C-alpha positions in Angstrom: 179.0 295.0 190.0 179.6 293.5 186.6 176.5 294.3 185.4 177.0 298.0 186.5 180.3 297.8 185.0 179.2 296.4 181.5 176.6 299.6 181.9 179.6 301.7 182.6 182.0 301.0 179.5 178.2 300.9 177.2 177.7 305.0 178.4 181.3 305.6 178.4 181.4 304.1 174.4 177.9 305.8 173.0 179.6 310.0 173.1 176.7 310.5 175.6 177.0 314.0 177.7 178.5 312.8 181.3 175.9 315.8 182.6 172.7 313.7 181.5 174.2 310.2 183.3 173.9 309.5 187.4 176.0 310.5 189.7 176.8 306.6 190.4 178.1 306.0 187.1 179.6 309.1 186.8 181.6 308.0 189.2 182.5 304.2 187.6 183.4 305.7 184.2 185.4 307.7 185.9 187.1 305.2 188.1 187.5 303.0 184.6 189.2 305.1 183.1 192.1 306.0 185.9 192.4 302.3 186.2 191.4 298.7 187.2 193.4 299.7 190.9 191.9 302.7 192.1 188.9 300.5 192.8 189.6 299.3 195.9 188.4 300.7 198.6 185.0 301.8 196.7 182.2 300.2 198.0 179.7 299.6 194.4 177.5 296.7 196.2 176.0 299.9 197.7 175.3 301.8 194.8 174.4 298.6 192.6 171.0 298.2 190.5 168.9 296.1 192.4 167.1 294.7 190.2 170.3 293.8 187.8 169.3 292.4 183.8 172.4 291.2 181.9 169.9 290.2 179.1 169.8 293.9 178.4 172.7 295.2 177.5 173.1 294.3 174.4 170.5 295.2 173.2 171.1 298.9 174.7 174.1 299.4 173.0 172.2 298.6 169.5 170.2 301.5 170.7 172.9 303.6 171.3 175.1 302.8 168.2 171.9 303.4 166.2 171.1 306.8 167.8 174.3 307.8 167.2 174.3 306.3 163.5 170.9 308.8 163.4 173.0 312.1 162.5 175.5 310.3 159.8 172.2 309.5 157.9 170.2 312.4 158.2 173.3 314.3 157.4 173.8 312.4 153.6 169.8 312.4 153.2 170.3 316.4 152.6 173.5 316.4 150.5 171.1 313.8 148.1 167.8 316.2 148.4 171.1 319.7 147.9 172.0 317.3 144.8 169.2 316.4 143.6 167.5 320.3 143.7 170.9 321.0 141.3 169.8 318.6 139.1 167.0 319.5 138.4 167.2 323.0 137.8 170.0 322.3 135.8 167.7 319.8 133.8 165.3 322.8 133.5 168.0 325.5 132.0 169.4 322.7 129.5 165.4 321.8 128.7 165.0 325.6 128.0 167.9 326.1 125.8 167.1 323.3 123.6 164.1 324.5 122.8 166.5 327.8 122.0 168.3 325.7 119.5 164.6 323.6 118.4 164.1 327.0 117.4 166.6 329.1 115.4 166.9 325.6 113.9 162.7 325.5 112.6 161.4 328.0 113.6 160.1 330.8 111.6 162.4 332.6 109.5 160.2 336.0 109.0 161.5 339.1 111.0 157.7 339.6 111.1 156.0 337.5 113.7 151.6 337.4 114.4 150.7 339.7 117.3 149.5 338.8 120.5 146.4 340.6 120.0 145.3 338.8 116.7 142.8 335.5 116.9 143.5 332.5 116.5 144.5 331.4 112.7 140.7 331.1 110.7 139.8 327.6 109.7 139.7 326.3 105.6 136.1 326.3 106.1 136.5 329.6 107.7 138.6 331.6 105.0 136.9 333.8 102.7 137.9 332.5 99.0 140.1 334.4 96.8 138.8 336.1 93.6 134.9 336.9 92.4 132.6 335.8 95.4 129.5 333.9 94.9 126.8 336.3 94.4 129.3 339.6 94.4 128.4 342.3 91.5 130.6 341.7 88.3 133.3 344.4 87.1 132.9 343.7 83.3 136.4 343.3 81.2 138.4 346.1 81.5 138.7 348.7 79.9 142.5 350.0 78.1 141.6 353.1 76.5 145.2 354.3 76.6 146.4 352.2 74.3 146.5 353.2 70.6 143.9 351.8 68.3 144.3 350.3 65.1 141.7 349.4 62.4 141.9 346.5 61.4 138.7 346.0 58.4 137.7 342.5 57.4 135.8 342.3 54.5 134.1 338.9 52.5 136.2 337.5 49.7 134.7 338.4 46.3 133.4 335.0 46.2 131.4 335.0 49.0 129.5 338.3 48.5 126.2 336.6 46.5 124.6 334.5 47.0 125.8 331.3 46.9 122.1 329.9 45.5 121.0 332.3 42.5 124.5 334.3 42.3 122.8 337.2 43.2 125.2 340.2 45.0 124.7 341.2 48.3 123.4 344.6 49.2 126.0 346.6 52.1 124.6 346.7 55.1 125.0 350.1 57.1 127.4 350.1 60.1 129.5 347.6 61.1 130.2 344.6 64.0 133.3 346.1 66.3 135.2 343.5 68.4 138.1 344.4 69.6 142.0 342.3 70.3 145.0 343.9 73.0 148.1 342.1 71.6 152.2 342.8 72.1 154.2 342.9 69.7 157.6 344.2 70.1 160.2 343.6 67.4 163.8 344.8 67.6 165.5 346.8 64.9 168.4 348.6 63.9 168.5 351.7 63.1 170.8 353.6 59.6 172.1 356.5 60.5 173.2 357.9 57.6 175.6 361.1 57.5 175.1 364.0 54.8 178.8 365.4 54.3 179.5 368.7 51.8 182.4 369.2 50.6 184.0 373.2 50.6 183.6 375.0 47.4 185.0 378.2 49.0 189.6 379.3 50.0 188.2 379.7 53.0 191.4 377.8 55.5 189.1 378.0 58.9 186.4 375.4 57.6 187.2 371.2 57.2 186.8 370.3 53.5 184.4 367.6 54.3 181.0 369.0 56.9 179.7 365.9 58.0 176.0 366.5 59.3 176.0 365.7 63.0 173.9 362.2 64.7 171.3 361.7 67.0 173.0 361.9 70.6 173.2 358.4 73.0 173.6 357.9 76.3 176.4 356.2 76.1 179.2 357.7 73.6 180.2 355.9 70.7 177.9 352.5 71.9 176.0 350.2 69.6 172.9 350.0 71.5 170.6 353.3 71.7 168.4 355.0 74.6 165.7 352.7 74.0 167.5 349.8 75.4 169.3 351.3 78.7 165.5 352.5 78.8 164.3 348.6 78.8 167.2 347.2 81.0 167.2 349.6 84.0 163.6 349.0 84.1 163.6 345.3 83.9 166.6 345.6 86.4 165.2 348.5 88.9 161.5 348.5 88.5 160.7 344.4 87.8 163.9 342.5 89.9 164.4 340.3 86.7 168.2 339.3 86.5 170.3 340.2 83.9 170.8 336.7 83.0 167.0 336.4 82.7 166.3 340.0 81.0 168.9 338.6 77.9 167.3 335.1 77.4 164.0 337.0 77.2 165.9 339.8 74.1 166.8 336.4 72.7 163.2 335.3 72.0 162.8 339.1 69.9 166.5 338.1 67.8 168.8 340.1 70.1 171.5 338.4 71.1 173.8 340.5 73.6 176.3 339.6 75.8 176.1 340.3 79.5 179.0 341.9 80.0 177.9 344.2 77.7 175.3 345.4 80.0 177.4 345.2 83.3 180.0 347.4 81.0 176.6 349.9 80.7 175.8 349.8 84.0 178.2 351.6 85.0 179.0 353.9 82.5 175.3 355.2 83.5 176.4 355.2 87.4 177.5 358.8 87.4 174.7 359.9 86.1 172.8 358.6 88.6 174.6 360.2 91.7 173.3 363.6 91.8 169.2 362.4 91.5 170.8 360.4 94.5 172.3 362.9 96.5 168.4 364.7 96.2 167.0 361.2 97.2 169.8 361.5 100.1 168.8 364.8 101.2 164.7 363.7 101.2 165.1 360.7 103.1 166.9 363.1 106.0 164.3 365.7 106.4 161.8 363.0 107.3 160.7 362.5 111.1 160.0 358.9 111.1 161.8 356.1 109.4 162.1 352.3 109.2 165.8 351.0 109.0 167.1 347.5 108.5 170.7 345.9 107.2 171.4 342.5 106.6 174.3 341.2 105.0 176.5 341.5 102.2 179.9 339.3 101.5 182.2 340.8 100.5 185.2 339.5 98.3 188.4 341.9 98.4 190.9 341.2 101.1 192.0 343.2 104.2 195.0 343.5 106.1 194.1 341.3 109.2 190.9 339.7 108.3 189.8 336.5 106.8 186.1 336.9 106.6 185.2 340.6 104.8 181.2 340.8 105.4 179.3 344.7 104.6 176.3 345.3 105.7 173.2 346.8 103.3 171.3 349.6 104.9 167.9 349.7 103.4 166.3 353.2 105.1 162.0 354.3 104.4 160.7 356.7 104.5 157.1 358.3 103.8 158.3 359.9 100.3 161.5 357.3 100.0 163.7 355.1 100.0 167.7 354.7 100.2 169.0 352.0 99.8 173.3 352.2 101.4 176.5 350.6 101.9 178.8 350.0 105.2 182.1 348.2 106.4 180.0 347.9 110.2 176.6 348.3 111.5 
């Protein structure tokens, strides 16, 4: 009975459903739960195992404990796999962000990238060299037919127009041996304008006493610099895109010294003269049916209430016939 009692106790503590046990075992577990006094009168010998194996009770108990721990370790393993999968996804996302930051910091700055349809970049051995190719026909020297030609005649000195041995004179030979040199000669000069004056000889009151001839028209009234200077300023700034201070340094090589404030003030005075031309360019640009547009930040230092930074934007609209640039406070 001791063997069956210990077996019943093991069943009761293992958490195994009672429906899976034998009828005798279920009866024994119920008696043990109700109390030891109810065991009297209950014949246990009749249902006792004829081959008791008490040495197996410890192994059975250990087996039941291990079975009860299987579900726990399965749940722990499931949670660990879910956590591992979550960490893998987070790692992929962080790597993607890192690649994006590296492209932003160290990638190509140009907006124009290589097309996917373009082939691979040729190696240096396969690339065509710049300049004149070996074996190609040359084009000769460039002709400058549009330039004004100033002829210069070079003759032998008087002591070299005779034979150095017998001193007999040389006879002139028809024709000359000609060659050409392209030269640049730019000199700044001062135009001194003298306007003649006349004195009135009549007694008419509607005529001034001294009559002075009119001077030449000036682009900037009462300005000290002529039209040729401002033409050179506009071409150098808006055609050659050279900064003003570099242009002024080049003028110093010609002996002309102009302050940068004079150029800035002159450009402000010339601004209204170009407004009609600008409006016509804008109107022509708006009549096109295809444009390329782009914008870039333009820092502005004017203070606006409620704003700490005042970035403006330079917009460019390019069509087939014209290019229009304009400033805007927003995109």
